[in-house]
Every structure is written in structure tokens, then in C-alpha cells.
C-alpha positions in Angstrom: 27.2 -38.0 60.6 28.0 -35.1 63.0 31.5 -34.7 64.2 32.2 -34.3 68.0 32.8 -30.6 67.3 29.6 -30.2 65.3 27.7 -32.0 68.0 29.1 -29.7 70.6 28.1 -26.6 68.6 24.6 -27.9 68.1 24.2 -28.6 71.9 25.3 -25.1 72.7 23.0 -23.6 70.2 19.9 -25.5 71.5 20.6 -25.2 75.2 19.2 -21.7 75.7 16.0 -22.7 73.9 15.6 -25.9 76.0 16.1 -23.9 79.2 13.6 -21.3 78.1 11.0 -23.9 77.3 11.2 -25.2 80.9 11.7 -21.9 82.7 9.7 -21.9 85.9 7.2 -19.1 86.3 7.8 -17.2 89.5 4.6 -16.2 91.1 6.0 -15.8 94.7 5.6 -12.3 96.1 7.2 -11.4 99.4 7.5 -15.1 100.2 3.9 -16.0 99.4 3.2 -18.5 96.6 0.2 -17.5 94.5 -1.4 -20.0 92.2 -4.8 -21.1 91.0 -7.1 -24.0 91.5 -7.5 -25.1 87.9 -11.3 -25.4 88.6 -11.2 -21.6 88.0 -10.8 -22.4 84.3 -13.5 -25.1 84.3 -14.9 -23.6 81.1 -11.7 -24.5 79.3 -9.8 -27.7 78.4 -6.7 -28.7 80.3 -4.5 -27.3 77.5 -6.4 -24.0 77.5 -6.3 -23.8 81.3 -2.5 -24.2 81.2 -2.2 -21.6 78.5 -4.3 -19.2 80.5 -2.2 -19.7 83.7 1.0 -19.2 81.8 -0.4 -16.0 80.2 -1.5 -14.6 83.6 1.8 -15.6 85.2 0.7 -18.2 87.7 3.4 -20.6 88.6 1.5 -23.0 90.9 -1.7 -24.9 90.5 -4.0 -27.3 92.3 -5.1 -29.5 89.5 -8.9 -30.1 89.3 -9.9 -33.7 88.6 -12.4 -32.4 86.0 -9.5 -31.4 83.8 -8.3 -35.1 83.8 -11.2 -37.4 84.0 -13.4 -38.2 81.0 -16.8 -36.6 80.8 -20.1 -38.3 80.1 -19.3 -41.8 81.5 -21.9 -43.7 83.5 -20.9 -44.4 87.2 -20.1 -48.0 86.3 -17.9 -47.0 83.3 -16.2 -44.4 85.4 -15.3 -47.0 88.0 -13.9 -49.2 85.2 -11.9 -46.2 83.8 -10.5 -45.5 87.2 -9.4 -49.1 87.6 -7.5 -49.0 84.3 -3.9 -47.8 83.6 -5.3 -44.7 81.9 -5.5 -42.4 85.0 -1.9 -42.7 85.9 -0.8 -42.3 82.3 -2.8 -39.1 82.1 -1.3 -37.9 85.4 2.2 -38.2 83.9 1.1 -36.5 80.7 -0.4 -33.6 82.8 2.8 -33.2 84.7 4.8 -33.0 81.5 2.5 -30.3 80.1 2.7 -28.2 83.3 6.5 -28.7 83.5 6.8 -27.5 79.9 4.7 -24.4 80.8 6.9 -23.7 83.9 4.0 -24.4 86.3 4.2 -26.6 89.4 1.4 -29.0 90.2 1.4 -28.4 94.0 -1.6 -30.5 94.7 -4.2 -32.7 92.9 -7.8 -32.0 93.7 -9.6 -35.4 93.7 -12.7 -35.7 95.9 -13.3 -39.0 97.6 -16.8 -39.8 98.7 -18.3 -42.8 100.4 -19.2 -44.5 97.1 -15.5 -44.5 96.0 -14.0 -48.0 96.4 -10.6 -48.4 98.1 -9.3 -49.2 94.6 -10.6 -45.9 93.2 -9.1 -44.0 96.1 -5.7 -45.6 95.7 -5.7 -45.0 92.0 -6.4 -41.3 92.6 -3.4 -41.3 95.0 -1.2 -42.9 92.3 -2.4 -40.2 89.9 -1.2 -37.5 92.3 2.2 -39.2 92.6 2.5 -39.4 88.8 1.9 -35.6 88.8 4.8 -35.1 91.1 2.9 -34.3 94.3 2.1 -36.0 97.6 -0.8 -33.7 98.4 -4.4 -34.4 97.4 -7.2 -32.0 98.2 -10.6 -33.5 98.6 -14.2 -32.6 99.2 -15.3 -35.4 101.4 -17.1 -36.2 104.6 -15.9 -36.6 108.2 -17.0 -40.2 108.4 -14.4 -41.1 105.6 -11.4 -39.6 107.4 -10.1 -42.8 109.0 -10.4 -44.8 105.8 -8.7 -42.1 103.8 -6.0 -41.7 106.4 -5.2 -45.4 106.3 -5.2 -45.5 102.5 -3.0 -42.4 102.3 -0.5 -44.0 104.6 -0.4 -47.0 102.4 0.1 -44.9 99.3 2.6 -42.5 100.8 0.5 -39.3 100.3 -1.6 -36.8 102.3 -5.3 -35.9 101.9 -6.3 -32.3 102.7 -10.0 -31.9 103.4 -11.7 -29.0 101.7 -14.4 -27.1 103.6 -17.7 -25.6 102.4 -20.3 -23.6 104.3 -22.7 -26.4 105.1 -22.5 -25.8 108.8 -25.8 -27.5 109.5 -24.4 -30.9 108.6 -21.8 -32.3 111.1 -20.6 -34.8 108.5 -19.5 -32.0 106.1 -16.3 -30.0 106.5 -17.6 -26.6 107.4 -16.8 -25.9 111.1 -13.6 -26.0 113.2 -15.2 -28.9 115.0 -15.6 -31.0 111.9 -12.0 -30.4 111.0 -10.9 -31.3 114.5 -12.8 -34.6 114.5 -11.2 -35.7 111.2 -7.7 -34.6 112.2 -7.7 -36.4 115.6 -5.5 -39.5 115.4 -5.2 -39.2 111.6 -1.7 -38.0 110.8 -2.2 -38.2 107.0 -5.3 -36.0 107.1 -4.6 -32.3 106.6 -6.7 -29.2 105.6 -7.4 -27.3 102.4 -8.9 -24.2 104.0 -11.3 -22.3 101.8 -11.3 -18.9 103.4 -14.4 -17.7 101.4 -16.5 -20.6 102.6 -15.1 -20.4 106.1 -16.2 -16.7 106.2 -19.6 -17.5 104.7 -20.1 -19.9 107.6 -19.3 -17.1 110.0 -15.9 -18.2 111.2 -12.6 -16.2 111.5 -10.2 -17.4 108.8 -7.3 -15.3 110.1 -7.5 -16.7 113.6 -8.0 -20.2 112.3 -5.0 -19.9 110.0 -2.7 -18.8 112.8 -3.8 -21.5 115.1 -3.7 -24.4 112.7 -1.2 -23.4 109.9 0.9 -26.6 110.6 -1.9 -28.8 109.3 -3.0 -26.6 106.3 -1.7 -27.6 102.9 -3.3 -25.0 100.7 -5.6 -22.0 100.9 -8.5 -21.4 98.5 -8.8 -17.6 98.0 -12.3 -16.3 97.1 -14.5 -13.6 98.5 -17.9 -14.3 99.9 -20.4 -12.5 102.1 -21.1 -13.7 105.7 -24.2 -15.6 106.6 -23.9 -18.0 103.6 -23.8 -15.0 101.3 -22.8 -15.2 97.6 -19.4 -15.2 95.9 -18.4 -11.7 94.8 -15.3 -10.1 93.2 -12.3 -9.8 95.4 -12.6 -6.8 97.8 -16.4 -6.7 97.7 -17.2 -9.3 100.3 -16.5 -10.1 103.9 -13.6 -12.5 103.4 -10.4 -11.1 105.0 -8.2 -11.8 101.9 -5.7 -9.0 102.6 -5.4 -10.0 106.2 -4.8 -13.7 105.4 -2.2 -12.8 102.8 -0.5 -10.5 105.4 -0.4 -13.4 107.9 1.3 -15.6 105.2 3.8 -12.9 104.5 4.7 -11.8 108.0 4.6 -15.3 109.6 6.3 -16.9 106.6 3.9 -19.8 106.4 4.8 -21.9 103.4 1.2 -22.3 102.4 0.3 -21.5 98.7 -2.7 -19.2 98.2 -4.7 -20.6 95.3 -7.2 -18.4 93.5 -10.6 -20.1 93.1 -12.6 -18.0 90.7 -16.3 -18.6 91.3 -18.2 -15.3 91.2 -20.0 -14.3 88.0 -17.7 -12.2 85.9 -16.9 -11.6 82.3 -14.0 -13.5 80.6 -12.5 -16.1 82.9 -8.9 -15.2 82.1 -9.6 -11.5 82.6 -11.3 -12.2 86.0 -8.6 -14.5 87.3 -6.0 -11.9 86.3 -8.0 -9.3 88.4 -7.9 -11.7 91.3 -4.1 -12.1 90.9 -3.5 -8.4 90.7 -5.6 -7.8 93.8 -3.5 -10.3 95.7 -0.2 -8.9 94.5 -1.3 -5.4 95.6 -2.3 -6.7 99.0 1.2 -8.1 99.5 3.0 -5.0 98.2 
């Protein structure tokens, strides 16, 4: 049996290791938090994605539901899985893994569509809380805003709508008008502004950020060409990435800038690292 003195020596000896294991990665530059949507690492498992983010030095993530939910289930079996206790359990396990890596789960990306039952939506919200966040980012439709707002209020979370560039469909989040319609009267509905898609739909991401920053939870950083053009490496498209980052820096907006790697590159880790270096240089 250890004496009190021996126990004290053991505690002192192991304390530095314990602190190191949980040391938070600092990826804040000039006040701007840089992280990654874990969808960027969709070609890897959750553990591999965490390892990659840690290796690159990214301290914040927006966790993609594809890294949590099982693959290959039929729609009916998926509904049964979502109704079980397993999703919340996996949410807690994911938080523990990211905590150990020193990475904060800032938001949980869980897309709610019309075919999601209220039970499925609420279970996704419970997953987010199990991960230690009150923010959910979602690809959804404008006609679901009121329902999601009411369920988010019940669950004590917020749902930030993610835009694409489908500006020909008023039910999709693509235009300032579609965002405005969803936000009106819904205080639990916020925005996850994808500046690449916003640019591809021929809108001004810098101006929109400055006008609506109070309702924006996260930014997705990617580079695209205007007129619904393709994803390209950072600095080769029309997206005002540097200008957006400068606004975050000078205006001190507390909005994380999440890398979302979607262009065709080589090794995923190498490409996300290039995106990260580009953003750091833009903030220097």
C-alpha cells in the first residue's frame, strides 16, 4: 500500500504528463480562431481525422455527422439507430477523444431535412450537447426553419443554417433573402456562412459578414469561382478569403473560420495544411 508521502510523489510525477495529454491546441491568430470542418477529412475515420487535425495544429472543429453515424444502414434502420441511446453515447466518446487531442468541438454538423422526425432532430441536438456544444450547423431548407427553431428552443441549442449556391431554388439557403426569411421571428436560427458558396452564387461575403455578423456562428472557408464555378485551391478563385479574415481580425468578431477542403488536391492532410498556412499568412 502506498504511504501518503509516496502517493504525493506519484501525483507530482504524473501531473505534467496528465496536463500535456490534455493541452489545448492554440490555433488562434490575431484573435481569429482557425479550425476545420471535419468533413475535410471525409476520406478518413474519426480517429484518423483527429490525428490529422492535431498534426496540422488545428484547435477547433465543426464535427461532421458522417464521422459519427454508422454507414450502410437503410433509412428505416438509420431512424431506429437515431432513436437509440447509441448516438448520445458516441457524442460523449467523440468529445473525450477531441478533449484528449486538445481540440474543441465548436459545433456539430447535423443536417435536418423534412424527412427527419422530431425525435431524430431532438436526438441530434442531444448529441451536440453531449459533445459540449450548443451549436448545430445544418444543411436544411427554409420551410423547416420554424420547426427547427421550436425544437432547438426545447432542447436548449441553436441551429445555424448552411448555404449552398442553389440560388434558383427559394427553399434552399443560397441568397440573403432565404436567410432573412428563416431568421425572421426565429431566435434559435442562426447562420453558418459558407463564403465559397456565397461567392459562387455571386454575392458579397465581406459585406454580408459585416452586416449580419451577430447571427453568424461559423464561417466555412473555401475558394470558388463566381457564376457557380468550381472549388479551387485557396488564392486561385474569386472568394475574398483574405478580406473576410481581415474583417474578423480588425472588427474582432468572435466567429471561427473553419477550413472546408473540397477542391481536388493530393493528400488530404497536405492540402488542409496548405489552406491553414494560407489563412495564417493572410492574418499576419
